[in-house]
Structures are given as structure tokens and as C-alpha cells.
GULUM-34649 format. One line per 10 residues: number of its first residue (from 0); their letters; for each residue x, y, z of N, C-alpha, C. Coordinates in pm, whole numbers, plus 32768, in hexadecimal, padded with zeros to 4 digits. Each point is the difference from the previous one (the first is absolute). Layout:
<sites>
NUM) a) X/Y/Z/X/Y/Z/X/Y/Z ~ ...;
</sites>
This chain:
<sites>
0) mrnllktmak) 1538/6FFE/67E6/7FAA/804F/800D/7F95/7FCF/8056 ~ 7FE9/7F6F/8014/7FA3/7FDF/8060/8030/8012/8097 ~ 8077/8003/8022/8036/8044/806D/7FD3/807F/8026 ~ 803D/8047/7F8C/7FC1/809B/8014/7F6A/8010/802E ~ 7FB2/7FB0/7FBD/7F69/801A/8002/7FC7/7FCC/8090 ~ 8057/7F9F/8044/7FE4/7FC5/8083/800B/8077/8077 ~ 8056/8059/7FC7/8021/805D/8085/7F8F/808B/7FF8 ~ 7F86/7FF5/7FA5/7FB1/8075/8005/7F77/7FB9/7FF8 ~ 7FA6/8062/8024/7F70/7FE5/7FEE/7FD1/7FDD/7F6E ~ 7FBE/7F90/8006/7FB5/7FEA/7F71/7FC2/806B/7FB2;
10) khwpeasyem) 7FD9/805E/803F/7FBF/807E/7FB9/806D/8038/7FB2 ~ 8080/7FFD/8013/806A/8028/7FA4/8033/7FC6/7FB1 ~ 7FE4/7F69/7FEE/802C/7FA9/7FBB/7FF1/8012/7F62 ~ 7F95/8020/7FDF/7FED/8024/7F49/8077/8084/7FE9 ~ 7FED/804C/8040/805F/8082/7FEC/8088/7FEC/7FFB ~ 802E/7FC6/806E/8083/7FD3/8019/8033/7F9D/7FA6 ~ 7F96/7F9C/7FDD/805A/7F7A/7F97/800B/8057/7F80 ~ 7F98/8062/7FCC/8010/803B/7F85/807D/8053/7FFE ~ 8009/8048/8062/8090/8062/8013/807C/7F9B/800A ~ 8000/7F98/8047/808A/7FA8/8007/7FFB/7FC0/7F6D;
20) kaamnnpesv) 7FB7/7FE6/7FB9/8002/7FB3/7F96/8051/8077/7F93 ~ 7FC0/8084/7FF7/8047/8054/7FC7/8093/8018/8036 ~ 8018/8009/8061/8078/8004/8038/8069/7F92/7FED ~ 7FCA/7F9B/7FFD/8067/7F7C/7FCB/8023/7FFE/7F66 ~ 7FB3/805A/7FC9/8016/8017/7F57/8063/8072/8002 ~ 800A/805A/8053/805E/8063/7FF4/8048/8020/8092 ~ 8075/7FDE/800A/8048/8018/8079/7FFC/807A/8036 ~ 8010/8066/7F91/8001/8087/8047/7F7F/803B/8036 ~ 7F92/7FAD/7FEF/7F8A/8026/8057/7FE4/7FCA/8078 ~ 8080/7FB6/803E/7FE3/7FCF/8064/8006/804F/8089;
30) pafrerllsl) 805F/8062/8014/7FE2/8074/805F/7F7D/803E/7FFA ~ 7FD1/801E/7F91/7F80/8038/8000/7F9F/7FB7/8033 ~ 8004/7F84/7FF3/7F9C/7F97/8031/7FF2/7FFA/80A1 ~ 8097/8002/801C/8012/8001/8096/7FBF/8083/8053 ~ 801E/8081/7F9E/7FC9/8071/8043/7F70/7FE8/8008 ~ 7FAE/7FCF/7F9C/7F6F/7FE3/800F/7FC5/7FB8/8047 ~ 8048/7F92/802A/7FE8/7FAA/8081/8015/805F/8072 ~ 8050/8056/8020/8024/8040/8069/7F88/8058/800C ~ 7FDB/8047/7F87/7F81/806A/8008/7F96/7FB8/802C ~ 7FEA/7F87/7FEC/7F82/7F9C/8024/8003/7FDF/8096;
40) gleksadmld) 8076/8017/8045/8003/7FF5/8071/8027/7F4A/8035 ~ 8050/7FD1/7F7C/803E/7F73/8019/808E/800D/8010 ~ 802F/801A/8067/8080/800F/8026/8038/7F51/7FF0 ~ 7FBE/7FB8/8036/8056/7F76/800A/8000/7FD0/7F6C ~ 7F9E/8019/7FB1/8012/7FDD/7F6C/8069/8051/7FC0 ~ 800E/8073/8006/8076/8053/7FDE/806F/7FDD/8014 ~ 8023/7FC8/80A3/809C/7FED/802F/8000/7F69/7FC3 ~ 7FB6/7FC7/7FDF/800A/7F69/7FD0/8046/7FFD/7F72 ~ 7FFC/807A/7FC0/8044/801A/7F67/8092/801C/8013 ~ 802C/8045/8083/8075/8036/801A/8074/7F7B/7FD6;
50) pyhgslfnyt) 7FF8/7FA1/8047/806A/7F99/800C/8000/7FB6/7F88 ~ 7F9B/7FEF/7FB3/7FF4/7FA9/7F8C/800D/8060/7F87 ~ 7FF7/8078/7FFB/8016/8055/7F89/806C/7FE6/7F9C ~ 806D/7FF2/8022/806E/7FD3/7FC1/7FE7/7F7D/7FB8 ~ 7FCC/7F7F/8039/7FF2/7F82/7FB9/7F87/7FFB/7FA7 ~ 7FA9/8076/8018/7F7A/7FF1/7FAE/8009/7FE8/7F7C ~ 8080/8041/7FC3/8011/7FE9/7F4D/8080/7FDC/7FE4 ~ 8021/7F84/8052/806D/7F8E/7FCB/7FD6/7FC3/7F9A ~ 7F9B/7FF5/7FD8/7FCD/7FAA/7F95/8012/8053/7F78 ~ 801B/8072/800B/8013/8064/7F94/807B/7FE5/7FB7;
60) afprqywrrl) 8070/7F9C/8044/8085/8011/7FD9/8014/7F76/7F8A ~ 7F8C/7FC5/8002/7FE9/7F81/7FAC/7FA9/8022/7F7A ~ 8010/7FC1/7F85/7FC4/8036/7F91/7F5E/8001/8018 ~ 7FBE/804E/7FCB/7F7A/8051/8019/7F98/7F68/7FF7 ~ 8015/7FA2/7F92/7FCB/7F88/7FFF/7FD2/7FB0/80A1 ~ 806F/800B/8048/7FED/7FBA/8073/7FD6/803D/806A ~ 7FD6/807E/7FF1/7FE0/8061/8083/7F94/7FBE/803B ~ 7F8C/7FD9/7FB7/7F65/7FDC/8071/803B/7F8B/8036 ~ 8059/7FA0/7FC9/8011/7F8F/8050/8061/800F/807B ~ 8051/8053/7FF1/806A/8034/8059/7FBA/8047/8082;
70) rttnmlerin) 7FB3/8063/7FD0/7FB4/805D/8067/7F90/7FB5/8063 ~ 7FE7/7F80/7FE8/7FB3/7FC8/8062/8028/7F98/8038 ~ 7FE0/7FD3/8057/8029/7F73/804D/7FA8/7F90/7FE1 ~ 7FB7/8008/7F8D/7FB9/7F9F/7FE6/804D/7F75/7FE0 ~ 808C/801B/7FB6/8032/7F78/7FF8/8050/7FBC/8082 ~ 800B/8045/804A/8036/7FE4/8078/7FA4/7FBA/805F ~ 7F84/8045/8011/7F9B/7FC2/8045/7FD6/7F73/7FB7 ~ 7FF8/8006/7F9D/7FD4/7F83/7FAF/806D/7F7B/801F ~ 8081/8024/800D/8056/7F97/8024/800A/7FD7/808B ~ 7FD6/8076/804A/7FE8/7FE6/80B2/7F8E/7FA4/7FF6;
80) lelkrrtrkv) 7F75/8002/7FC0/7F98/7FB6/8002/801D/7F6B/7FC6 ~ 805B/8001/7FB1/8022/7F80/7FAF/803E/7FB9/8088 ~ 806E/803E/803A/805F/7FD4/804F/7F8F/7FBC/8078 ~ 7FB0/8051/8029/7FB6/7FE6/806F/7F8E/7F7C/7FE6 ~ 7FD2/7FFA/7F7E/7F9C/7F99/7FE0/804C/7F77/7FF6 ~ 808F/800C/7FD0/802A/7F76/7FFA/8047/7FCD/807C ~ 802D/8062/805C/8036/7FD7/808E/7F99/7FBA/8046 ~ 7F6E/804F/7FFC/7F97/7FC8/804B/7FDF/7F75/7FF2 ~ 8011/7FDA/7F6D/7FD6/7F7B/7FD8/8062/7FA5/8047 ~ 8086/8000/8016/804B/7FAD/8059/7FE8/8018/8095;
90) safpgeqsll) 7FE8/807B/802F/7FBE/800E/8088/808C/7FFC/806F ~ 802B/7FA2/7FFA/8083/7FC7/8054/807F/7FDC/7FBE ~ 8077/8032/801C/8080/800C/7FA7/8050/7FA6/8083 ~ 8040/7F96/7FD8/805D/7FB6/8042/8071/8060/8032 ~ 8038/8052/7FB6/806F/805D/8026/7FE1/807D/7FB1 ~ 805E/805A/801B/8009/8084/7FCA/802C/7FF1/7F5D ~ 8072/7F99/8004/801E/7FDA/7F82/7FAE/7FEE/7F8F ~ 7F87/7F9D/802C/7F97/7FDF/7FA7/7FA8/806C/7FC8 ~ 7FE6/8062/805F/7FC4/8073/7FE7/8042/806E/7FA8 ~ 8082/800A/801A/8053/8041/7FA1/7FFF/7FC3/7F6B;
100) rltvsilmdi) 8018/7F7A/7FEC/8008/7FC9/7F86/7F6E/8003/7FBE ~ 7F91/800F/803F/7F7F/8004/7FC1/7FDD/808A/7FDC ~ 8038/8070/804E/7FFC/8073/7FDE/8045/8036/7F77 ~ 8083/7FC7/800D/804D/8012/7F81/7FD2/7FCD/7F8F ~ 7FC3/7F83/8003/7FC3/7FC5/7F81/7F96/804A/7FE6 ~ 7FA6/801F/8031/7F94/8068/7FF2/8027/8080/7FB5 ~ 805A/8031/803A/8040/8086/7FB9/804C/7FCE/7F83 ~ 8033/7F9E/7FED/8048/7FE9/7F80/7F98/7FDF/7F9A ~ 7F8C/7FC3/8029/7F9C/7FE3/7FAD/7FCA/809F/7FCE ~ 7FD6/804A/8059/7FCC/80A3/7FEC/806A/8038/7F94;
110) ske) 8063/7FE7/8019/8072/8049/7FAF/802B/7FCC/7F5F ~ 7FD1/7F7B/7FF2/8000/7FC2/7F84/7F8E/8035/7FA6 ~ 7F73/8004/804C/7F99/8039/7FC4/8018/8091/7FDC;
</sites>
């Protein structure tokens, strides 16, 4: 959604974000949302939906209780921030293997949690 909003002027953000949320709740309304973007003259935004349309609703293959977590990249972003935070403390690694060991141990800790 953020990437889509970056392709348009800020004056279109409120309306586009509202319609995008509605389209994310109903896969059949995505083509109508694309047509709406085209009618507003936002061809770049409308074209952005085409390559990702098939993968936008992959999370629906899982039970409904997991949809919210799978639909966003929050967990992945949190893992990346944790890796960055921990590797900055070390700052210089003697070799690639030491970096790999630290990364794997961090990911194992996160997996246990």
C-alpha cells in the first residue's frame, strides 16, 4: 500500500488508501479499483497493481486467524531491524563465518520466542 501511495500525488492518498483497503478485503474489487485509478489519471499506480495482483491474496490460503500477520511485512521488518541492531554492536567481523554464526544464532533465538 505504501509503494502504491508513493506513485501518486498526496492529494489522492486519502481516497486511494480507503479504496485500497476495501479492495484488500474483497479480491473481486481489485479490477474496479484499478479502473478507478485510471479514471483519476494515475496510470503508473494502476500499472503497479498488474504484476502483483496474483500474489496480493496468497495469505488467504491460511486460516483466517493468521491473515493479519501474514498480510503485512511487520514481522520480517522486525527481524531485519534486530539483525541490524545486533551486528552493529560487533561492527567488524573477522570473517564471513562469524557473521553467519551470529545471524543464525539470532534467528534461532527469534524462532524460539
